[in-house]
C-alpha positions in Angstrom: -0.5 -18.1 30.5 0.7 -18.3 34.1 3.5 -16.5 34.7 6.6 -18.5 36.6 8.5 -15.8 38.1 9.3 -17.7 41.3 11.3 -20.1 38.9 15.2 -20.1 39.5 17.4 -18.0 37.2 18.7 -20.9 35.1 15.3 -21.5 34.2 14.8 -18.2 33.2 18.0 -17.8 31.0 16.0 -21.2 29.6 13.1 -19.5 28.7 14.5 -16.9 27.4 16.8 -19.0 25.0 14.1 -20.4 24.4 12.3 -17.6 23.1 14.9 -16.1 21.2 15.1 -19.6 19.3 10.5 -19.1 19.3 11.4 -15.5 17.9 13.8 -17.5 14.8 11.4 -19.9 14.4 9.2 -17.2 13.5 11.1 -15.4 11.8 11.5 -18.9 9.3 7.7 -19.6 9.9 6.6 -16.1 8.1 8.8 -17.5 4.8 7.3 -20.5 4.4 4.5 -21.4 2.3 0.5 -21.7 3.7 0.6 -25.5 2.7 3.7 -26.0 5.5 2.7 -23.7 7.5 -0.9 -25.6 8.4 -0.1 -28.5 8.6 3.1 -28.0 11.1 0.7 -25.2 12.6 0.8 -25.8 16.8 2.5 -29.3 17.1 4.8 -29.5 19.7 8.4 -30.2 20.1 8.9 -34.0 19.1 8.9 -36.3 21.7 10.4 -40.0 20.8 6.9 -42.7 21.0 4.7 -39.7 21.6 2.3 -38.5 18.3 2.2 -35.8 16.7 0.0 -34.0 17.9 -1.5 -35.2 21.3 -5.3 -36.9 21.4 -7.9 -35.0 22.9 -7.1 -33.8 27.3 -10.6 -34.8 29.1 -9.8 -33.8 32.0 -12.3 -31.2 34.4 -9.1 -30.5 37.2 -5.7 -31.2 37.2 -3.5 -32.1 39.8 -2.6 -29.3 41.9 -1.2 -29.5 45.5 0.3 -26.9 46.9 0.1 -23.2 46.2 -1.5 -22.6 42.5 1.3 -22.8 39.9 1.5 -23.7 36.5 -1.1 -23.0 33.2 -3.4 -26.2 33.7 -5.5 -25.6 36.7 -9.7 -26.0 36.0 -10.6 -27.5 32.8 -13.2 -24.3 33.2 -9.3 -21.9 32.2 -7.1 -23.6 30.3 -6.5 -27.0 28.5 -3.5 -28.2 27.0 -6.0 -29.8 23.5 -6.8 -26.2 23.4 -3.2 -24.9 24.0 -2.2 -26.2 20.8 -4.9 -25.3 18.7 -4.7 -22.0 19.9 -1.1 -21.5 18.8 -1.9 -23.3 15.4 -4.4 -20.6 14.3 -2.5 -17.7 15.8 0.1 -18.9 13.7 -2.3 -19.4 10.1 -3.8 -15.3 11.3 -0.8 -14.3 12.1 2.4 -16.1 10.7 6.1 -14.7 11.8 4.4 -12.3 14.0 5.3 -12.1 18.1 2.5 -11.7 20.8 -0.2 -13.0 18.9 -2.6 -14.2 21.4 -5.8 -16.5 20.5 -8.9 -17.6 22.5 -10.7 -20.2 21.5 -14.6 -20.6 22.3 -17.7 -23.5 21.7 -18.8 -21.4 19.0 -18.3 -18.4 16.2 -21.1 -16.7 18.0 -19.3 -17.1 21.6 -16.1 -15.7 20.4 -18.2 -12.4 18.9 -20.3 -11.5 22.0 -16.7 -12.1 23.7 -15.5 -9.6 21.6 -18.1 -7.0 22.1 -19.2 -7.9 25.2 -15.7 -7.2 27.1 -14.9 -4.3 25.4 -18.1 -2.2 25.5 -19.9 -0.6 28.5 -23.1 1.0 29.2 -23.1 4.7 27.7 -20.1 3.2 25.1 -21.3 3.4 20.8 -20.3 0.2 18.6 -20.9 0.2 15.1 -21.7 -2.6 13.5 -23.2 -3.9 9.8 -26.2 -3.8 8.5 -25.5 -6.4 6.0 -23.8 -9.0 7.8 -24.8 -12.2 9.7 -28.4 -12.6 10.0 -27.6 -12.8 14.2 -26.1 -9.4 14.3 -29.7 -8.3 14.6 -30.2 -10.0 18.1 -26.3 -9.0 19.4 -28.0 -5.6 18.6 -30.8 -5.8 21.3 -28.5 -7.2 24.0 -25.7 -4.7 23.3 -29.0 -2.0 23.9 -30.6 -4.0 26.5 -26.9 -3.2 28.1 -27.7 0.3 27.3 -24.6 0.6 24.6 -25.6 2.4 21.6 -25.7 0.7 18.1 -25.1 2.0 15.3 -24.9 0.9 11.7 -24.0 1.0 8.2 -23.9 -1.1 4.8 -20.3 -2.5 4.4 -19.9 -1.7 1.0 -17.9 1.6 0.0 -16.4 2.0 3.3 -20.0 3.3 4.3 -19.1 2.7 8.3 -16.9 5.2 7.7 -19.6 8.3 8.2 -20.5 6.9 11.8 -17.4 6.2 13.2 -17.1 9.1 15.3 -16.8 8.1 19.0 -17.3 5.2 18.8 -15.4 2.5 21.0 -15.5 -0.6 18.8 -16.2 -1.2 14.7 -17.3 -4.3 14.5 -15.9 -4.9 10.1 -17.6 -8.2 8.3 -15.8 -8.3 5.0 -16.6 -10.3 2.8 -20.2 -9.5 4.1 -22.7 -12.6 4.7 -24.4 -12.9 2.5 -24.3 -10.6 0.2 -20.6 -10.7 0.2 -19.6 -6.7 0.1 -16.2 -6.1 0.5 -15.3 -3.2 2.5 -11.2 -2.1 2.8 -10.1 -2.3 6.1 -6.8 -0.6 5.9 -8.9 2.6 5.4 -11.9 1.7 8.0 -8.6 0.8 10.5 -6.4 4.1 10.1 -10.2 6.5 10.4 -11.2 3.9 13.8 -8.1 4.6 15.5 -7.4 8.4 14.8 -10.5 8.3 16.9 -9.2 5.7 19.5 -12.3 3.2 18.0 -11.1 -0.4 18.4 -11.5 -2.3 15.3 -12.9 -5.9 14.9 -12.6 -8.7 11.7 -14.9 -10.8 11.3 -12.4 -13.5 8.8 -15.0 -16.1 8.6 -15.8 -15.8 5.4 -12.0 -15.4 3.8 -9.9 -17.9 6.7 -6.8 -17.1 7.5 -5.4 -18.3 4.1 -7.4 -15.8 2.6 -7.4 -12.1 4.7 -4.8 -11.2 7.6 -7.1 -8.6 9.5 -4.1 -8.1 12.3 -1.8 -7.8 9.0 -4.3 -4.6 8.0 -3.9 -2.9 11.4 -7.1 -4.8 13.1 -7.0 -5.3 17.0 -9.4 -8.8 16.6 -9.2 -11.3 14.2 -13.0 -13.0 14.8 -14.0 -16.0 13.3 -16.3 -19.2 13.6 -14.3 -22.1 13.0 -17.1 -24.1 12.1 -16.9 -23.2 8.9 -13.9 -22.7 6.4 -11.0 -23.5 9.3 -12.0 -27.0 10.1 -14.2 -27.5 6.6 -15.9 -31.0 7.2 -19.6 -29.5 8.5 -18.7 -31.8 11.9 -17.8 -29.7 14.7 -19.1 -26.2 16.0 -16.1 -23.4 17.1 -15.1 -20.0 17.1 -11.9 -17.7 17.9 -10.7 -15.0 18.8 -7.0 -13.3 17.8 -5.0 -10.5 18.8 -2.2 -8.7 19.7 -2.9 -6.2 22.9 -2.3 -8.6 26.1 -4.9 -6.4 27.6 -7.5 -7.0 24.9 -7.1 -10.5 25.3 -7.0 -10.6 28.7 -10.3 -9.6 28.9 -11.7 -12.0 26.3 -10.2 -14.7 28.1 -12.4 -13.6 31.5 -15.2 -13.3 29.4 -14.9 -17.5 28.3 -14.7 -18.0 32.0 -17.4 -15.9 33.1 -19.8 -17.0 31.1 -17.9 -20.8 30.3 -18.2 -20.6 26.5 -14.9 -23.2 25.7 -15.0 -25.9 23.4 -15.1 -29.7 24.6 -11.6 -31.1 23.9 -12.5 -33.5 21.4 -13.7 -30.5 19.2 -10.7 -28.6 19.7 -8.3 -31.7 19.0 -10.9 -31.8 15.9 -10.4 -28.5 15.0 -6.1 -28.9 15.1 -6.6 -32.1 13.2 -8.9 -30.8 9.9 -6.7 -27.1 9.5 -3.5 -29.0 8.6 -5.7 -29.4 5.4 -7.5 -25.9 5.3 -4.8 -24.6 2.5 -5.4 -28.3 -0.1 -9.4 -27.4 0.8 -9.1 -23.7 0.1 -7.3 -24.1 -3.2 -9.8 -26.8 -4.7 -13.4 -24.1 -3.0 -11.8 -21.1 -4.6 -10.9 -22.8 -7.6 -14.5 -24.2 -7.8 -16.3 -20.9 -6.8 -14.9 -18.9 -9.3 -15.5 -21.9 -11.6 -19.3 -21.1 -10.3 -19.2 -17.9 -10.8 -18.2 -17.6 -14.5 -20.9 -20.6 -15.2 -23.7 -17.7 -13.9 -22.7 -14.6 -15.7 -24.1 -15.0 -19.1 -27.2 -16.9 -17.5 -30.9 -14.7 -18.2 -32.3 -16.3 -15.3 -29.4 -14.7 -12.8 -29.1 -11.6 -11.0 -27.4 -10.2 -8.6 -24.5 -12.5 -9.3 -21.6 -11.7 -6.6 -17.9 -13.2 -6.2 -15.5 -10.7 -5.3 -12.9 -13.2 -7.1 -15.0 -12.2 -10.8 -12.9 -9.0 -12.5 -16.3 -7.6 -12.9 -17.9 -7.9 -9.4 -18.4 -4.4 -7.8 -15.8 -5.4 -4.6 -12.8 -6.7 -6.9 -10.7 -4.2 -6.9 -10.6 -3.6 -2.9 -10.7 -7.5 -2.7 -7.5 -7.9 -4.8 -5.9 -5.5 -2.5 -6.3 -7.1 0.6 -7.5 -10.7 0.1 -4.8 -13.6 -0.7 -8.0 -15.2 -1.7 -11.8 -14.7 -2.8 -13.4 -17.5 -0.7 -16.1 -19.8 -1.2 -19.0 -18.4 -1.6 -21.3 -17.1 -4.4 -24.1 -15.0 -4.0 -26.6 -15.0 -6.7 -30.6 -14.2 -7.6 -32.7 -16.0 -9.3 -36.3 -14.9 -10.2 -38.3 -15.6 -7.5 -39.2 -18.0 -4.6 -40.8 -20.7 -6.3 -38.1 -20.5 -9.6 -35.1 -21.0 -6.1 -37.2 -23.8 -4.9 -36.7 -25.7 -7.9 -33.4 -25.5 -8.5 -32.4 -26.4 -5.4 -34.6 -29.5 -5.4 -32.5 -30.0 -9.0 -29.4 -30.5 -7.3 -27.7 -33.5 -6.7 -23.6 -32.5 -5.9 -25.4 -29.6 -4.1 -26.8 -30.4 -0.5 -29.2 -28.0 0.3 -28.0 -26.9 4.3 -27.1 -23.9 6.3 -23.3 -22.7 6.7 -20.9 -22.7 4.1 -17.2 -23.8 3.7 -16.6 -26.7 3.8 -15.6 -30.1 1.5 -18.9 -30.6 -0.1 -20.8 -28.2 -1.7 -24.1 -26.8 0.1 -26.8 -24.0 -1.2 -29.6 -22.4 0.5 -32.4 -20.2 -0.5 -31.5 -17.3 2.1 -34.7 -15.9 2.5 -36.1 -19.0 4.1 -34.8 -17.9 7.2 -36.3 -14.5 7.4 -33.6 -13.1 9.1 -31.2 -11.4 5.9 -33.0 -8.8 4.0 -32.5 -10.7 0.5 -34.6 -10.9 -2.5 -37.1 -14.4 -1.8 -35.5 -16.2 -5.0 -31.7 -15.4 -3.2 -29.2 -18.2 -3.1 -26.1 -18.5 -1.5 -23.7 -21.3 -2.6 -20.5 -22.4 -0.8 -18.3 -24.4 -3.0 -16.8 -27.6 -2.0 -13.8 -29.7 -2.9 -16.0 -31.7 -5.5 -14.0 -32.0 -9.3 -15.0 -28.6 -10.9 -16.5 -29.8 -13.8 -18.7 -32.0 -11.8 -19.6 -28.7 -9.7 -20.5 -26.7 -12.1 -22.0 -29.0 -14.5 -25.0 -29.9 -11.9 -25.6 -26.1 -11.2 -26.1 -25.4 -14.9 -28.1 -28.8 -15.0 -30.3 -27.8 -12.3 -31.0 -24.5 -13.4 -32.0 -25.7 -16.7 -34.2 -27.8 -15.1 -35.9 -24.7 -12.8 -36.3 -22.7 -15.5 -39.0 -25.7 -17.2 -41.2 -25.1 -14.6 -41.1 -29.1 -13.3 
């Protein structure tokens, strides 16, 4: 934000008082529940006859007579609608903490690219997971084209520890997408920071309600707001949250240079939608666990993964650092044909990519060709349907697929 160094002393005193009040409010915010925080996050102070959440501000430019001053000058740099959304996301990612800076983007990949390309230079080394989101191999190609060295290792068993030496940035994706492996964020952060390496955590699958990477020591929490944060499958959004002003300034500068800005309508919709994140997440997480439990004893299902299952290989690590285990379940059916019969037999679960929405979705992930998964691999995102209905739909589709009809 723009400094107001030229304002009168009285205004400065008022700002200091406001900062003290904000600090007190921050401390109070740390004591309230997630639901209360979500419905209040980012809202401006009440003004008589004004809406609680002002509508989107559509402006390419703002009135700017005389010297350049104030926070809003040009639409590629700042927008009041972004400001409220960024404040709300920061309150969810790091409740009650001062100095948290959030930058919103037009998509999750815009946010990912902003962190990597604002921090790494030619000759630097970046560590990526080799089992993460399918666009990461494209990111690797671009980094290497810029002369940045890339090392990879799996998420599970904290394998990235072995390739950290001398790296500029470690990129963690936990739980990983689509395999749902989990790594120990604290352990990796401590090792990375000991060697002067920055750490960014992709928090898309967990959401701020399920996991708070900044509290675990990470330098950046990055996510696609397209998924569970907004939860309705009707907009694209990304964000980066960090505490270091210098790191945040570099990310914001990158957004300005490439113009990867969200539209004001998308930002407003995102803010409106995140108010219900706790309500949505509670049902989605419960549904995901119920589906996983129902699949656990099926002979036609192998490779079942859900961090919330006590028998899952990642459960102990996830339970130490996660506050909720997410909405995504993955499993493998015998072959491609079997998986396609299963998908065709579903009634409540839509055949679609992405995850985190109120309507359950699933897909045979191998159809994209970018993930190292078996042909029968299914990624299922549990929505907010009644639990019994969703479980019954999945089991009925499995039974139908097993007949070969």
